[in-house]
Structure formats: structure tokens, C-alpha cells
N, C-alpha and C positions, 0 to 999 in steps of 0.2 A: 503494500500499499503506499510506502514512501515514496518508491518512484511515481506512482500515478500523480502524486501529492506534487511531486517535485516538477513534474511535465505540466502539470494544471497551474501552478504558480507562475511558471515561466511564459506560460502561454496567454496567459492575462496581460503580460507585458508585450504580447505580439511575437516575441522571439522564443522557440523553446529552450534554448541554452544547451545544445547538444553538441556543441562543436562544429565541427566540417560538416556534419551530418545535414544539419538545418539548411544550410545553403545550397549542398549537393540536392535535397529534396526539392527545395524550391526551385531549385534550374530544370530539373526532370519530373516536374510534376506530370506533367502531360503523358509522357511515357510511363511514370508508373502508374498511372490510371488506368491507362490502355492494358499494360501488362495486369495488373491485376484483376480488370473485369473479363480479362481473356483466361486467365487462371483457372476461374471459376468453374467452366463448361469444360476444362482441361482436366479437373479433377473428377468431375461428376462422370466426365467416358470413360476415365480411366479405372473409376471404381468398377468392381465386378458387378454388384448388386445393389444399387442406392434405394436407401429407402426414403420414408418422407423424412425422418430425424436427419440422415446424411445430407439431403437437398437443403432443409432448413440450416444444417450448421455450416454447410458450405455457403449459404448465402448470408449469414450473420458472420462468417469471417470474412467474407469478400467487404461488408460494410464497414467491418471493424478495420480493415486494413487500410479503405477508402479514407474514413475517419482519420487514421493515425497520419496518413499522408499529409491530407488537410491540415492537423494539428500541428506537425511539426513542421511542414513547410510555412506556415501562415508566417507574416512579417518580412520573407524574403521574396525578393523579385522574381518573376518568372520570365522566360524570354517573349511570352505573349503581352506581359505589362509592360515592358520595356519599350514596345513600339515597333521593333525591328523587323524589317522585312526582306523577305529573300533576296540575293543578289539579283539574280535574273529577273526578278520582278520590279525592283528600283531601275534597272538599266533599259527594261522597257519602255518606262515609263520618261525616263530621262530626257528624250527629243521630242517627246509629243506635247509638253505643256500642260498635258491633263493630269489630274490629281487622282481621278477614279480608274478602276480598272476595266470598267466597260466601255466597250465600243460606242460610238456615237451612234443615234438610231437616225436613218435617213427618212428626211422630209417632215424633221421637227424643228425646223430652223438651223440645222448644223451646216454648214458649207460642205 
């Protein structure tokens, strides 16, 4: 219970205080979410005969892992929050003078 109290106290401050783990989780939060959600069906398919309690346990485990990623990564910037665009998308827009990524619609006052 001491470790849960430690994490909760530091989570109130916006950072979990877990050394380099917090920034790493914050940076790879999206990939961790995808991996955790993909892990649930893999576990269910690997289980020879999953019953109701196994399915509920896997769902609960996935939800707890997602919560842990959010709690640990809270307060650390993620690449989505930085506003970074991929280099290919930025180079495509460099010479167009447009800020959006959609092409102009013909016949709507765009030359």
C-alpha cells in the first residue's frame, strides 16, 4: 500500500516521480496504449478455453494497465501535444502557402 500512496501523492503534483520512467511513458504513451489494447485479444486467443472470469480478468487487466500508463505519463509531454508534424507533411506544405492539409475544392472561389 505504501507504493500506491507514493504514486498517488506524486500524481496529484502532475508527475509520478519515478525517475526516467515518467518521461519515457509520456513520450511513448500512444504506442503503449496500442500495445496494451492489442495484448488483450492475444491473451484471450492464446488461452485454451477462456471462461467468463478469464475474459473479465483480461478486460480488467487491460483497463488497469491503461490507467497506469495515464497516471505515470501525466504531466509529461507527448509527441502529439508538442504539435510536431512529420517531416514529409511539413515539406509538402512548404511551397503551397496553405496551412491545411486538404486540397482546395474546385468551384468554391479558389483559383
